[in-house]
MDTraj code that builds the backbone (N, CA, C; nanometers):
import mdtraj as md
import numpy as np

residues = "MET ARG SER PRO CYS LEU GLY GLY ALA ALA ALA ASP ALA GLY GLY ILE ILE THR GLY MET SER GLU SER GLU VAL ARG ASP GLU ARG PRO SER ARG LEU LEU HIS LEU ASP THR PRO THR THR MET PRO PRO ASP HIS VAL GLY VAL LEU VAL ALA GLY LEU VAL MET MET ALA GLY GLY TRP TYR GLY LEU TYR GLN LEU VAL THR THR THR LEU PRO ARG VAL GLY GLN ARG TRP LEU PHE PHE VAL LEU LEU GLN ILE ALA VAL SER GLY THR MET ILE PRO LEU VAL ARG TYR LEU ASN VAL ARG PHE ALA PRO SER ASP ILE ASP LEU PRO PRO GLY GLY VAL ILE VAL ARG GLN ALA VAL TRP VAL GLY LEU PHE ALA VAL THR CYS ALA TRP LEU GLN ILE PRO ARG VAL LEU ASN LEU PRO ILE ALA PHE PHE VAL GLY LEU VAL PHE VAL VAL VAL GLU VAL PHE LEU ARG SER ARG GLU ILE ARG ASN GLU ARG ALA ASP GLN".split()
xyz = np.array([
    [0.7134, 0.4651, 1.4480],
    [0.6338, 0.5064, 1.5608],
    [0.4873, 0.4830, 1.5255],
    [0.4072, 0.4322, 1.6218],
    [0.2663, 0.4050, 1.6009],
    [0.1849, 0.5212, 1.6536],
    [0.0850, 0.5603, 1.5759],
    [0.0003, 0.6717, 1.6168],
    [-0.1372, 0.6183, 1.6559],
    [-0.1786, 0.6317, 1.7818],
    [-0.3059, 0.5754, 1.8232],
    [-0.4247, 0.6429, 1.7558],
    [-0.4139, 0.7680, 1.7208],
    [-0.5276, 0.8366, 1.6600],
    [-0.5437, 0.8025, 1.5124],
    [-0.4462, 0.7355, 1.4530],
    [-0.4550, 0.7004, 1.3115],
    [-0.4794, 0.5513, 1.2918],
    [-0.5343, 0.4860, 1.3922],
    [-0.5682, 0.3460, 1.3790],
    [-0.4472, 0.2549, 1.3743],
    [-0.3357, 0.2970, 1.4280],
    [-0.2179, 0.2126, 1.4331],
    [-0.1318, 0.2211, 1.3093],
    [-0.1537, 0.3173, 1.2230],
    [-0.0712, 0.3312, 1.1026],
    [0.0671, 0.3799, 1.1433],
    [0.1649, 0.3357, 1.0704],
    [0.3019, 0.3753, 1.1010],
    [0.3307, 0.5112, 1.0391],
    [0.4008, 0.5949, 1.1125],
    [0.4405, 0.7256, 1.0609],
    [0.5911, 0.7367, 1.0759],
    [0.6559, 0.7881, 0.9722],
    [0.8011, 0.8025, 0.9806],
    [0.8356, 0.9312, 1.0540],
    [0.9623, 0.9649, 1.0603],
    [1.0083, 1.0810, 1.1363],
    [0.9515, 1.2107, 1.0833],
    [0.9178, 1.2165, 0.9553],
    [0.8608, 1.3388, 0.8975],
    [0.7112, 1.3501, 0.9187],
    [0.6508, 1.2514, 0.9835],
    [0.5078, 1.2567, 1.0092],
    [0.4245, 1.2049, 0.8930],
    [0.4889, 1.1454, 0.7923],
    [0.4168, 1.0932, 0.6773],
    [0.3657, 0.9545, 0.7114],
    [0.2395, 0.9315, 0.6831],
    [0.1749, 0.8064, 0.7190],
    [0.2068, 0.7022, 0.6127],
    [0.2518, 0.5844, 0.6577],
    [0.2808, 0.4751, 0.5652],
    [0.1989, 0.3545, 0.6043],
    [0.1688, 0.2698, 0.5075],
    [0.0990, 0.1465, 0.5369],
    [-0.0509, 0.1555, 0.5246],
    [-0.1059, 0.2740, 0.5043],
    [-0.2510, 0.2889, 0.4895],
    [-0.2779, 0.3890, 0.3786],
    [-0.3847, 0.3659, 0.3064],
    [-0.4221, 0.4632, 0.2042],
    [-0.4889, 0.5828, 0.2701],
    [-0.5041, 0.6880, 0.1933],
    [-0.5602, 0.8106, 0.2476],
    [-0.7045, 0.7922, 0.2920],
    [-0.7797, 0.7078, 0.2216],
    [-0.9198, 0.6862, 0.2579],
    [-0.9331, 0.6029, 0.3842],
    [-0.8268, 0.5282, 0.4230],
    [-0.8335, 0.4456, 0.5421],
    [-0.7923, 0.5207, 0.6683],
    [-0.7375, 0.6380, 0.6543],
    [-0.6940, 0.7149, 0.7702],
    [-0.8168, 0.7803, 0.8316],
    [-0.8508, 0.7362, 0.9496],
    [-0.9680, 0.7902, 1.0189],
    [-0.9351, 0.8060, 1.1671],
    [-1.0032, 0.8954, 1.2278],
    [-0.9903, 0.9131, 1.3709],
    [-1.0898, 0.8193, 1.4379],
    [-1.0438, 0.7381, 1.5332],
    [-1.1310, 0.6402, 1.5957],
    [-1.2078, 0.6960, 1.7143],
    [-1.1837, 0.8188, 1.7532],
    [-1.2569, 0.8768, 1.8644],
    [-1.3984, 0.9107, 1.8188],
    [-1.5005, 0.8898, 1.9026],
    [-1.6376, 0.9207, 1.8612],
    [-1.6595, 1.0716, 1.8596],
    [-1.6895, 1.1212, 1.7459],
    [-1.7161, 1.2631, 1.7316],
    [-1.7997, 1.2844, 1.6076],
    [-1.9002, 1.3702, 1.6186],
    [-1.9841, 1.4004, 1.5033],
    [-1.9098, 1.4851, 1.4016],
    [-1.8161, 1.5638, 1.4479],
    [-1.7472, 1.6538, 1.3568],
    [-1.6465, 1.5800, 1.2695],
    [-1.5935, 1.4684, 1.3160],
    [-1.4909, 1.3985, 1.2410],
    [-1.5471, 1.2969, 1.1429],
    [-1.6676, 1.2513, 1.1622],
    [-1.7288, 1.1531, 1.0728],
    [-1.8146, 1.2257, 0.9700],
    [-1.7487, 1.2812, 0.8709],
    [-1.8193, 1.3593, 0.7709],
    [-1.8889, 1.2718, 0.6667],
    [-1.8535, 1.1434, 0.6610],
    [-1.9150, 1.0575, 0.5613],
    [-2.0544, 1.0108, 0.6022],
    [-2.0906, 1.0243, 0.7306],
    [-2.2252, 0.9882, 0.7729],
    [-2.3160, 1.1089, 0.7550],
    [-2.4351, 1.0873, 0.6997],
    [-2.5242, 1.2010, 0.6791],
    [-2.5770, 1.2535, 0.8118],
    [-2.5769, 1.3826, 0.8257],
    [-2.6296, 1.4449, 0.9461],
    [-2.7701, 1.4932, 0.9148],
    [-2.8670, 1.4182, 0.9597],
    [-3.0056, 1.4542, 0.9345],
    [-3.0642, 1.5156, 1.0596],
    [-3.1532, 1.6075, 1.0369],
    [-3.2204, 1.6744, 1.1458],
    [-3.3490, 1.5972, 1.1767],
    [-3.3739, 1.5673, 1.3045],
    [-3.4981, 1.4978, 1.3372],
    [-3.6194, 1.5794, 1.2916],
    [-3.7266, 1.5122, 1.2490],
    [-3.8437, 1.5854, 1.1973],
    [-3.9064, 1.6800, 1.2992],
    [-3.9053, 1.6422, 1.4272],
    [-3.9646, 1.7325, 1.5255],
    [-3.8811, 1.8584, 1.5438],
    [-3.7510, 1.8530, 1.5163],
    [-3.6673, 1.9724, 1.5256],
    [-3.7006, 2.0710, 1.4138],
    [-3.7361, 2.0195, 1.2958],
    [-3.7744, 2.1078, 1.1857],
    [-3.9000, 2.1855, 1.2235],
    [-3.9982, 2.1151, 1.2768],
    [-4.1220, 2.1812, 1.3189],
    [-4.0986, 2.2820, 1.4295],
    [-4.0112, 2.2470, 1.5225],
    [-3.9810, 2.3379, 1.6330],
    [-3.9129, 2.4646, 1.5809],
    [-3.8213, 2.4503, 1.4852],
    [-3.7533, 2.5678, 1.4305],
    [-3.8499, 2.6569, 1.3527],
    [-3.9405, 2.5965, 1.2780],
    [-4.0402, 2.6759, 1.2042],
    [-4.1304, 2.7497, 1.3029],
    [-4.1754, 2.6797, 1.4064],
    [-4.2587, 2.7445, 1.5083],
    [-4.1826, 2.8569, 1.5776],
    [-4.0541, 2.8349, 1.6025],
    [-3.9728, 2.9389, 1.6651],
    [-3.9614, 3.0629, 1.5786],
    [-3.9457, 3.0446, 1.4480],
    [-3.9388, 3.1606, 1.3581],
    [-4.0712, 3.2369, 1.3553],
    [-4.1823, 3.1636, 1.3549],
    [-4.3138, 3.2294, 1.3568],
    [-4.3337, 3.3044, 1.4884],
    [-4.2962, 3.2397, 1.6003],
    [-4.3083, 3.3056, 1.7301],
    [-4.2215, 3.4299, 1.7378],
    [-4.0994, 3.4192, 1.6853],
    [-4.0073, 3.5321, 1.6896],
    [-4.0622, 3.6495, 1.6102],
    [-4.1056, 3.6225, 1.4880],
    [-4.1569, 3.7309, 1.4028],
    [-4.2835, 3.7929, 1.4622],
    [-4.3766, 3.7084, 1.5033],
    [-4.5015, 3.7600, 1.5592],
    [-4.4821, 3.8325, 1.6910],
    [-4.3984, 3.7778, 1.7761],
    [-4.3760, 3.8399, 1.9065],
    [-4.3077, 3.9753, 1.8975],
    [-4.1999, 3.9833, 1.8186],
    [-4.1284, 4.1110, 1.8085],
    [-4.2109, 4.2148, 1.7333],
    [-4.2839, 4.1725, 1.6302],
    [-4.3707, 4.2678, 1.5596],
    [-4.4820, 4.3169, 1.6520],
    [-4.5406, 4.2259, 1.7296],
    [-4.6443, 4.2665, 1.8244],
    [-4.5908, 4.3602, 1.9310],
    [-4.4713, 4.3331, 1.9806],
    [-4.4111, 4.4242, 2.0790],
    [-4.3844, 4.5617, 2.0195],
    [-4.3356, 4.5633, 1.8970],
    [-4.3107, 4.6914, 1.8312],
    [-4.4408, 4.7699, 1.8177],
    [-4.5456, 4.7047, 1.7705],
    [-4.6749, 4.7724, 1.7559],
    [-4.7297, 4.8190, 1.8905],
    [-4.7176, 4.7360, 1.9918],
    [-4.7687, 4.7696, 2.1240],
    [-4.6955, 4.8896, 2.1829],
    [-4.5639, 4.8894, 2.1732],
    [-4.4848, 4.9958, 2.2347],
    [-4.5017, 5.1276, 2.1601],
    [-4.5153, 5.1230, 2.0286],
    [-4.5202, 5.2471, 1.9508],
    [-4.6603, 5.3048, 1.9344],
    [-4.7655, 5.2271, 1.9614],
    [-4.9003, 5.2780, 1.9316],
    [-4.9941, 5.2852, 2.0510],
    [-4.9576, 5.2356, 2.1673],
    [-5.0504, 5.2359, 2.2807],
    [-4.9894, 5.3034, 2.4025],
    [-5.0771, 5.3373, 2.4951],
    [-5.0337, 5.3923, 2.6232],
    [-5.0158, 5.2777, 2.7218],
    [-4.9237, 5.2901, 2.8172],
    [-4.8972, 5.1798, 2.9108],
    [-5.0017, 5.1717, 3.0227],
    [-5.1126, 5.1092, 2.9916],
    [-5.2161, 5.0853, 3.0917],
    [-5.2117, 4.9389, 3.1331],
    [-5.3066, 4.8974, 3.2186],
    [-5.3011, 4.7632, 3.2760],
    [-5.3134, 4.6550, 3.1688],
    [-5.4094, 4.6645, 3.0803],
    [-5.4270, 4.5629, 2.9763],
    [-5.3072, 4.5549, 2.8829],
    [-5.2552, 4.6693, 2.8466],
    [-5.1386, 4.6718, 2.7589],
    [-5.0146, 4.6173, 2.8281],
    [-5.0078, 4.6351, 2.9600],
    [-4.8933, 4.5833, 3.0340],
    [-4.8932, 4.4306, 3.0310],
    [-5.0086, 4.3686, 3.0518],
    [-5.0160, 4.2227, 3.0459],
    [-4.9907, 4.1722, 2.9049],
    [-5.0404, 4.2460, 2.8056],
    [-5.0125, 4.2085, 2.6675],
    [-4.8627, 4.2200, 2.6378],
    [-4.7966, 4.3178, 2.6971],
    [-4.6522, 4.3318, 2.6821],
    [-4.5801, 4.2071, 2.7341],
    [-4.6200, 4.1604, 2.8527],
    [-4.5551, 4.0427, 2.9094],
    [-4.5784, 3.9181, 2.8236],
    [-4.6990, 3.9029, 2.7718],
    [-4.7297, 3.7870, 2.6865],
    [-4.6468, 3.7933, 2.5582],
    [-4.6436, 3.9096, 2.4944],
    [-4.5671, 3.9235, 2.3703],
    [-4.4168, 3.9097, 2.3949],
    [-4.3694, 3.9581, 2.5089],
    [-4.2276, 3.9423, 2.5418],
    [-4.1934, 3.7940, 2.5599],
    [-4.2820, 3.7199, 2.6266],
    [-4.2606, 3.5759, 2.6433],
    [-4.2540, 3.5065, 2.5074],
    [-4.3466, 3.5373, 2.4186],
    [-4.3495, 3.4755, 2.2859],
    [-4.2249, 3.5138, 2.2060],
    [-4.1885, 3.6411, 2.2086],
    [-4.0755, 3.6892, 2.1288],
    [-3.9436, 3.6297, 2.1767],
    [-3.9188, 3.6313, 2.3057],
    [-3.7918, 3.5804, 2.3579],
    [-3.7842, 3.4286, 2.3425],
    [-3.8933, 3.3592, 2.3694],
    [-3.8929, 3.2135, 2.3534],
    [-3.8685, 3.1750, 2.2081],
    [-3.9358, 3.2419, 2.1163],
    [-3.9157, 3.2133, 1.9745],
    [-3.7747, 3.2448, 1.9282],
    [-3.7179, 3.3502, 1.9815],
    [-3.5820, 3.3872, 1.9450],
    [-3.4802, 3.2871, 2.0003],
    [-3.5080, 3.2301, 2.1167],
    [-3.4118, 3.1401, 2.1803],
    [-3.4187, 2.9975, 2.1269],
    [-3.5257, 2.9589, 2.0593],
    [-3.5384, 2.8204, 2.0127],
    [-3.4209, 2.7793, 1.9235],
    [-3.3835, 2.8558, 1.8201],
    [-3.2676, 2.8120, 1.7400],
    [-3.1374, 2.8045, 1.8206],
    [-3.1166, 2.8982, 1.9113],
    [-2.9945, 2.8966, 1.9927],
    [-2.9934, 2.7767, 2.0873],
    [-3.1059, 2.7495, 2.1501],
    [-3.1137, 2.6359, 2.2421],
    [-3.0937, 2.5050, 2.1663],
    [-3.1510, 2.4946, 2.0462],
    [-3.1307, 2.3739, 1.9656],
    [-2.9831, 2.3586, 1.9290],
    [-2.9197, 2.4681, 1.8882],
    [-2.7776, 2.4622, 1.8544],
    [-2.6954, 2.4148, 1.9746],
    [-2.7223, 2.4692, 2.0919],
    [-2.6463, 2.4296, 2.2108],
    [-2.6698, 2.2830, 2.2450],
    [-2.7935, 2.2356, 2.2302],
    [-2.8217, 2.0947, 2.2569],
    [-2.7518, 2.0041, 2.1572],
    [-2.7498, 2.0418, 2.0302],
    [-2.6820, 1.9605, 1.9291],
    [-2.5316, 1.9663, 1.9498],
    [-2.4805, 2.0801, 1.9816],
    [-2.3352, 2.0990, 1.9941],
    [-2.2769, 2.0258, 2.1143],
    [-2.3476, 2.0286, 2.2261],
    [-2.2909, 1.9738, 2.3490],
    [-2.3474, 1.8386, 2.3889],
    [-2.4366, 1.7819, 2.3100],
    [-2.4872, 1.6480, 2.3403],
    [-2.3797, 1.5456, 2.3065],
    [-2.3595, 1.4472, 2.3914],
    [-2.2618, 1.3421, 2.3583],
    [-2.3046, 1.2681, 2.2322],
    [-2.2084, 1.2215, 2.1564],
    [-2.2396, 1.1583, 2.0289],
    [-2.2997, 1.0200, 2.0446],
    [-2.2885, 0.9591, 2.1622],
    [-2.3413, 0.8241, 2.1794],
    [-2.4874, 0.8207, 2.2225],
    [-2.5486, 0.9358, 2.2476],
    [-2.6907, 0.9375, 2.2834],
    [-2.7675, 1.0172, 2.1794],
    [-2.8981, 0.9961, 2.1763],
    [-2.9833, 1.0673, 2.0823],
    [-2.9977, 1.2129, 2.1238],
    [-3.0313, 1.2953, 2.0255],
    [-3.0584, 1.4357, 2.0546],
    [-3.1868, 1.4465, 2.1354],
    [-3.1995, 1.5486, 2.2182],
    [-3.3236, 1.5628, 2.2942],
    [-3.4408, 1.5911, 2.2002],
    [-3.5592, 1.5499, 2.2373],
    [-3.6745, 1.5748, 2.1505],
    [-3.7080, 1.7235, 2.1428],
    [-3.7945, 1.7569, 2.0482],
    [-3.8307, 1.8968, 2.0267],
    [-3.8970, 1.9602, 2.1469],
    [-3.9712, 1.8814, 2.2235],
    [-4.0369, 1.9358, 2.3425],
    [-3.9392, 1.9869, 2.4455],
    [-3.8254, 1.9208, 2.4574],
    [-3.7219, 1.9654, 2.5520],
    [-3.6636, 2.0985, 2.5061],
    [-3.6428, 2.1114, 2.3765],
    [-3.5885, 2.2366, 2.3230],
    [-3.6862, 2.3518, 2.3469],
    [-3.8145, 2.3262, 2.3228],
    [-3.9157, 2.4304, 2.3464],
    [-3.9208, 2.4656, 2.4947],
    [-3.9178, 2.3652, 2.5810],
    [-3.9241, 2.3927, 2.7245],
    [-3.8063, 2.4777, 2.7701],
    [-3.6858, 2.4473, 2.7214],
    [-3.5690, 2.5250, 2.7604],
    [-3.5779, 2.6677, 2.7083],
    [-3.6312, 2.6863, 2.5878],
    [-3.6493, 2.8217, 2.5353],
    [-3.7559, 2.8970, 2.6146],
    [-3.8593, 2.8268, 2.6585],
    [-3.9632, 2.8914, 2.7398],
    [-3.9063, 2.9343, 2.8747],
    [-3.8136, 2.8559, 2.9301],
    [-3.7483, 2.8980, 3.0552],
    [-3.6757, 3.0312, 3.0359],
    [-3.6065, 3.0461, 2.9246],
    [-3.5351, 3.1717, 2.8976],
    [-3.6356, 3.2867, 2.8827],
    [-3.7463, 3.2600, 2.8114],
    [-3.8503, 3.3620, 2.7977],
    [-3.9113, 3.3990, 2.9317],
    [-3.9348, 3.2993, 3.0153],
    [-3.9903, 3.3261, 3.1482],
    [-3.8923, 3.4055, 3.2333],
    [-3.7630, 3.3791, 3.2179],
    [-3.6623, 3.4582, 3.2887],
    [-3.6685, 3.6047, 3.2447],
    [-3.6810, 3.6287, 3.1138],
    [-3.6890, 3.7669, 3.0635],
    [-3.8149, 3.8363, 3.1138],
    [-3.9273, 3.7664, 3.1142],
    [-4.0523, 3.8258, 3.1626],
    [-4.0438, 3.8538, 3.3122],
    [-3.9856, 3.7629, 3.3877],
    [-3.9707, 3.7838, 3.5318],
    [-3.8820, 3.9044, 3.5599],
    [-3.7734, 3.9173, 3.4854],
    [-3.6859, 4.0338, 3.5033],
    [-3.7584, 4.1632, 3.4658],
    [-3.8357, 4.1610, 3.3581],
    [-3.9115, 4.2807, 3.3191],
    [-4.0161, 4.3150, 3.4254],
    [-4.0807, 4.2142, 3.4806],
    [-4.1810, 4.2375, 3.5829],
    [-4.1168, 4.2919, 3.7110],
    [-3.9999, 4.2395, 3.7487],
    [-3.9317, 4.2897, 3.8677],
    [-3.8755, 4.4303, 3.8473],
    [-3.8580, 4.4706, 3.7231],
    [-3.8058, 4.6040, 3.6951],
    [-3.9122, 4.7120, 3.7154],
    [-4.0384, 4.6759, 3.7091],
    [-4.1450, 4.7761, 3.7260],
    [-4.1364, 4.8441, 3.8625],
    [-4.1297, 4.7708, 3.9745],
    [-4.1132, 4.8394, 4.1034],
    [-3.9674, 4.8708, 4.1373],
    [-3.8768, 4.8517, 4.0426],
    [-3.7338, 4.8806, 4.0573],
    [-3.6666, 4.7949, 4.1643],
    [-3.7021, 4.6650, 4.1678],
    [-3.6383, 4.5754, 4.2640],
    [-3.5407, 4.4797, 4.1968],
    [-3.5274, 4.4860, 4.0654],
    [-3.4358, 4.3969, 3.9956],
    [-3.2928, 4.4474, 4.0100],
    [-3.2061, 4.3604, 4.0571],
    [-3.0630, 4.3892, 4.0595],
    [-2.9894, 4.2613, 4.0215],
    [-2.8601, 4.2671, 4.0129],
    [-2.7820, 4.1537, 3.9644],
    [-2.7961, 4.0281, 4.0511],
    [-2.7889, 4.0376, 4.1841],
    [-2.8061, 3.9147, 4.2634],
    [-2.9442, 3.8510, 4.2473],
    [-3.0486, 3.9321, 4.2409],
    [-3.1832, 3.8773, 4.2240],
    [-3.1948, 3.8113, 4.0872],
    [-3.1442, 3.8754, 3.9827],
    [-3.1491, 3.8159, 3.8486],
    [-3.0687, 3.6858, 3.8459],
    [-2.9549, 3.6825, 3.9117],
    [-2.8739, 3.5610, 3.9160],
    [-2.9497, 3.4472, 3.9821],
    [-3.0117, 3.4724, 4.0978],
    [-3.0802, 3.3654, 4.1695],
    [-3.2087, 3.3220, 4.0990],
    [-3.2772, 3.4134, 4.0343],
    [-3.3943, 3.3737, 3.9543],
    [-3.3498, 3.2835, 3.8400],
    [-3.2425, 3.3209, 3.7716],
    [-3.1892, 3.2362, 3.6650],
    [-3.1403, 3.1024, 3.7174],
    [-3.0784, 3.1027, 3.8340],
    [-3.0301, 2.9790, 3.8942],
    [-3.1453, 2.8846, 3.9270],
    [-3.2571, 2.9393, 3.9724],
    [-3.3750, 2.8567, 4.0004],
    [-3.4220, 2.7874, 3.8730],
    [-3.4294, 2.8612, 3.7621],
    [-3.4727, 2.8020, 3.6357],
    [-3.3752, 2.6943, 3.5885],
    [-3.2468, 2.7179, 3.6047],
    [-3.1459, 2.6191, 3.5634],
    [-3.1569, 2.4928, 3.6489],
    [-3.1742, 2.5083, 3.7790],
    [-3.1844, 2.3924, 3.8678],
    [-3.3092, 2.3100, 3.8348],
    [-3.4209, 2.3755, 3.8110],
    [-3.5435, 2.3034, 3.7764],
    [-3.5249, 2.2283, 3.6450],
    [-3.4629, 2.2914, 3.5454],
    [-3.4412, 2.2247, 3.4165],
    [-3.3450, 2.1073, 3.4297],
    [-3.2399, 2.1218, 3.5074],
    [-3.1460, 2.0107, 3.5278],
    [-3.2181, 1.8948, 3.5958],
    [-3.3014, 1.9241, 3.6935],
    [-3.3765, 1.8188, 3.7601],
    [-3.4711, 1.7485, 3.6623],
    [-3.5464, 1.8248, 3.5845],
    [-3.6387, 1.7649, 3.4881],
    [-3.5653, 1.6815, 3.3832],
    [-3.4570, 1.7359, 3.3310],
    [-3.3833, 1.6654, 3.2256],
    [-3.3158, 1.5388, 3.2792],
    [-3.2646, 1.5427, 3.4011],
    [-3.2014, 1.4230, 3.4568],
    [-3.3043, 1.3123, 3.4775],
    [-3.4256, 1.3466, 3.5173],
    [-3.5305, 1.2451, 3.5299],
    [-3.5697, 1.1898, 3.3945],
    [-3.5789, 1.2771, 3.2928],
    [-3.6131, 1.2298, 3.1585],
    [-3.5065, 1.1345, 3.1050],
    [-3.3818, 1.1687, 3.1217],
    [-3.2727, 1.0837, 3.0728],
    [-3.2743, 0.9493, 3.1447],
    [-3.2966, 0.9503, 3.2752],
    [-3.3011, 0.8255, 3.3511],
    [-3.4167, 0.7375, 3.3028],
    [-3.5332, 0.7974, 3.2768],
    [-3.6475, 0.7207, 3.2274],
    [-3.6252, 0.6699, 3.0867],
    [-3.5577, 0.7473, 3.0024],
    [-3.5271, 0.7011, 2.8664],
    [-3.4330, 0.5818, 2.8703],
    [-3.3343, 0.5846, 2.9564],
    [-3.2402, 0.4727, 2.9670],
    [-3.3075, 0.3491, 3.0247],
    [-3.4041, 0.3689, 3.1160],
    [-3.4749, 0.2549, 3.1733],
    [-3.5653, 0.1889, 3.0692],
    [-3.6193, 0.2641, 2.9757],
    [-3.7048, 0.2089, 2.8713],
    [-3.6270, 0.1264, 2.7711],
    [-3.4991, 0.1544, 2.7540],
    [-3.4188, 0.0822, 2.6560],
    [-3.3690, -0.0408, 2.7135],
])
top = md.Topology()
chain = top.add_chain()
for i, resn in enumerate(residues, 1):
    res = top.add_residue(resn, chain, resSeq=i)
    for name in ("N", "CA", "C"):
        top.add_atom(name, md.element.get_by_symbol(name[0]), res)
traj = md.Trajectory(xyz[None], top)
């Protein structure tokens, strides 16, 4: 019996592969997880983005902690809260957004640049700030949060589809 996933190597009834050495048995489907012999290098801009994300995360959450524990909630402190929340959430989401982009990007195209990862993390931060701002007058509920998030997703899909189309046109 011929096995298409083993490059046409013959396998007997017990499933033992004959006719090929162990080093020649490879899966021909394109996948980053199956090609372990190719080095997986991280693009240089992703390293910088991850370092910036860690700095943003540490500074934002520490600033929020200091703001909440040491000041009274007045107008200036409220705006500082929103700024620090944006920085903290965006910095926290950068590693997760990068992981999702690396994990779900097709193997035949390049990874998105660092700017795309930062922009997507900023969208998540802006969603958190918008929800916090809508919570002040107590108008935030599940449908409003869903539609605000949906707006951010639609805008990002539109931006990313234009970027991909322009990248393909340049090649």
